[in-house]
C-alpha positions, 0 to 999 in steps of 0.5 A, spaced: 499 500 500 502 506 498 502 512 502 500 519 499 504 525 503 502 532 503 507 533 498 504 529 493 497 532 494 500 539 493 504 537 487 497 534 484 494 540 486 499 544 482 499 540 476 491 541 476 491 549 477 497 549 472 493 546 467 487 551 468 491 557 468 495 555 462 488 554 459 485 561 461 491 564 459 491 561 452 483 563 452 484 570 454 492 571 452 496 576 456 493 583 458 495 588 452 498 595 454 498 602 451 504 600 447 501 594 444 495 598 443 499 604 439 503 598 435 496 596 433 494 603 431 500 604 427 499 597 423 492 599 422 493 606 419 500 605 416 504 610 420 510 610 424 509 608 431 511 614 434 505 618 430 500 612 433 502 613 440 501 621 439 494 619 436 492 614 442 495 619 447 490 625 444 484 620 444 485 618 451 486 625 453 480 627 449 476 622 453 478 624 460 477 631 458 470 630 456 468 626 462 471 631 466 466 636 463 460 632 461 460 626 465 459 621 459 462 619 453 459 614 448 463 611 442 458 608 438 460 601 437 465 601 442 461 603 449 460 608 454 464 611 459 460 615 465 462 618 471 458 616 477 458 617 484 458 611 488 454 612 495 457 611 501 455 606 506 456 603 513 460 597 514 462 593 520 469 591 521 469 583 521 473 582 527 471 588 532 464 589 529 466 596 529 461 600 524 465 604 519 462 609 515 465 610 508 464 616 504 461 617 497 466 616 492 466 618 485 468 613 480 468 611 472 463 606 469 464 603 462 459 599 459 461 596 453 456 596 447 452 589 444 457 590 438 463 590 442 461 584 446 459 580 440 466 582 436 470 580 442 467 573 444 472 567 443 468 564 437 467 570 433 470 571 426 475 576 425 473 583 423 475 584 416 480 590 415 478 596 411 480 597 404 486 601 403 486 607 399 480 610 402 479 618 401 481 620 408 487 616 408 490 622 404 488 627 409 490 623 415 498 624 418 501 628 412 508 629 415 
């Protein structure tokens, strides 16, 4: 009769969780950052990465300025960013039972559009690229 040690059980658990985490990482990939986003924009617009990064910065600055000024920014086919105030409430400390009051907090909510949800599903077909030579290509990024 073989004896199972604590180490054997831990090794089995590690193997099981590594399979799950590998599958999750494969399904969702790694997290993208601003640099990767700038690379994709540069590739899409066929411009240098530095220009794409400046365009991306300008778009993100415009979204934050509009949120500050208007409180809501809706991008058709992508989603809606909205500034909201989360109500304060009273919590109880789990160990002492003491009541803790938390003040109102201003936060940003993002609600994705139905189109974005459908397009980002894992089994969704890839989006088709726009045909090169559109009339706006001559106007954008000269210089």
